[in-house]
C-alpha positions in Angstrom: -8.3 -4.3 -14.4 -11.6 -3.8 -13.7 -13.4 -0.5 -14.9 -12.5 2.4 -12.6 -9.7 0.8 -11.0 -6.4 2.1 -11.5 -2.9 1.6 -9.9 0.0 4.0 -11.0 3.4 3.0 -10.3 6.4 5.1 -10.6 9.8 3.6 -9.9 12.7 5.8 -8.3 15.0 2.9 -8.4 15.3 0.2 -10.7 12.4 -2.5 -10.5 11.9 -5.5 -13.0 8.7 -4.6 -15.3 7.2 -7.8 -14.1 7.3 -7.1 -10.5 5.4 -3.7 -11.5 2.7 -5.6 -13.2 2.5 -8.3 -10.6 2.1 -5.1 -8.0 -0.7 -3.2 -10.3 -2.4 -6.8 -10.3 -2.3 -7.7 -6.6 -3.6 -4.3 -6.0 -6.5 -4.5 -8.0 -7.0 -7.7 -6.7 -7.1 -6.2 -2.8 -9.3 -3.4 -3.6 -11.8 -6.0 -4.7 -11.2 -8.3 -2.0 -11.8 -4.8 0.3 -15.0 -4.1 -1.5 -14.4 -0.7 -1.7 -15.8 1.5 -4.2 -15.5 0.7 -7.7 -14.0 4.0 -9.0 -10.6 4.5 -7.0 -7.2 5.4 -8.2 -3.9 4.1 -5.9 -0.5 5.8 -6.6 2.6 3.6 -5.7 6.1 5.0 -5.7 9.2 2.8 -5.4 12.0 4.8 -4.0 15.1 4.9 -2.3 15.9 4.9 1.7 17.1 8.6 1.2 13.7 9.8 -0.7 11.5 7.7 2.1 13.6 9.3 5.1 13.1 12.7 3.9 9.2 11.7 3.2 9.1 10.4 7.0 11.0 13.5 8.2 9.0 15.6 6.7 5.4 14.6 7.1 5.9 12.5 10.2 8.8 14.0 12.1 10.7 11.0 12.1 14.1 11.3 10.6 14.9 7.8 9.5 14.1 5.4 6.9 11.1 3.1 6.9 10.0 0.5 4.6 6.8 1.8 3.9 4.4 5.2 4.2 0.8 5.5 3.3 -0.8 9.3 2.7 -4.3 8.9 2.3 -6.6 11.5 0.4 -10.0 10.9 1.5 -11.3 11.0 5.0 -13.3 8.5 7.0 -16.6 10.1 5.8 -15.6 10.2 2.6 -14.8 6.6 2.3 -18.0 5.3 3.8 -20.0 7.5 1.1 -18.1 5.7 -2.0 -20.5 4.0 -4.2 -19.7 0.7 -4.6 -21.9 -0.1 -7.9 -20.6 3.3 -9.5 -18.3 3.5 -12.4 -17.2 6.8 -12.6 -13.7 8.4 -13.4 -11.3 7.2 -10.4 -11.0 9.1 -7.5 -7.5 9.2 -6.0 -7.7 7.3 -2.6 -4.0 8.1 -1.9 -0.6 7.5 -2.1 1.9 4.7 -1.0 5.5 4.9 -0.8 7.7 1.9 -0.5 11.3 1.7 0.1 12.9 -1.0 -2.3 16.2 -1.3 -0.4 14.5 -2.3 2.7 12.1 -4.2 1.2 15.0 -6.1 -0.3 16.7 -6.7 2.9 13.6 -7.6 4.8 12.8 -10.1 2.2 16.0 -11.8 3.2 15.4 -11.5 6.8 12.2 -13.4 6.3 13.7 -15.5 3.7 10.7 -14.8 1.2 11.3 -13.2 -2.4 11.6 -9.5 -3.3 7.9 -9.2 -5.1 6.4 -10.8 -2.0 7.8 -8.3 0.6 6.8 -5.5 -2.1 3.2 -6.6 -2.2 3.1 -7.2 1.7 3.9 -3.6 2.1 1.8 -2.7 -0.7 -1.1 -4.1 1.4 0.1 -2.8 4.7 0.0 1.0 3.0 -3.5 0.2 1.3 -4.8 -0.6 4.7 -3.7 2.3 6.0 -5.0 4.6 3.0 -8.2 2.9 3.9 -8.3 4.0 7.7 -6.7 0.9 9.1 -4.1 1.8 11.8 -1.6 -0.1 14.1 -0.4 2.6 16.4 -3.2 0.6 19.1 -2.8 -3.3 19.9 -6.5 -3.5 18.8 -5.8 -1.6 15.8 -2.6 -3.7 15.1 -4.8 -6.8 15.7 -7.6 -5.5 13.1 -4.8 -4.8 10.7 -2.9 -8.1 11.2 -6.1 -10.0 10.2 -7.0 -7.9 7.1 -3.2 -8.1 5.7 -3.8 -11.9 6.6 -7.0 -12.3 4.3 -5.2 -10.3 1.5 -2.3 -12.1 1.1 -2.0 -15.2 3.8 0.5 -13.1 6.3 1.2 -9.9 8.0 3.7 -7.4 8.5 3.3 -7.3 12.0 5.3 -9.7 14.0 
């Protein structure tokens, strides 16, 4: 892991240790590819449908489970001022919450491996932390392109 980059993963549901290690490596690689500041911390919570539904209801006023949520801790202005060369203690970029049962179902539907779906959701969440949006047609197109650059595929269908 690069100095200054930090990915913290907590699992509220059973997940294989190798999947957690792979996810950490993938997120660090994605941060490198996106060329954002060197000193960032991303937190990821791997949860069940009940937890993600409550977070979705509480913070987005949407009372249903979803596959991924992102909670940015930096504004666009703060992101633009990040020093890409500085090696200082990591600043928290935000939190990504991934619902493991939904990821498992989506992986089966898309005929892909479970960890690939988790990485895809992590990439989607990371892009949201960096200010990408998929609520508009233009934003979804930009986000799709970024996801394909990070992983070779997109969550947007």
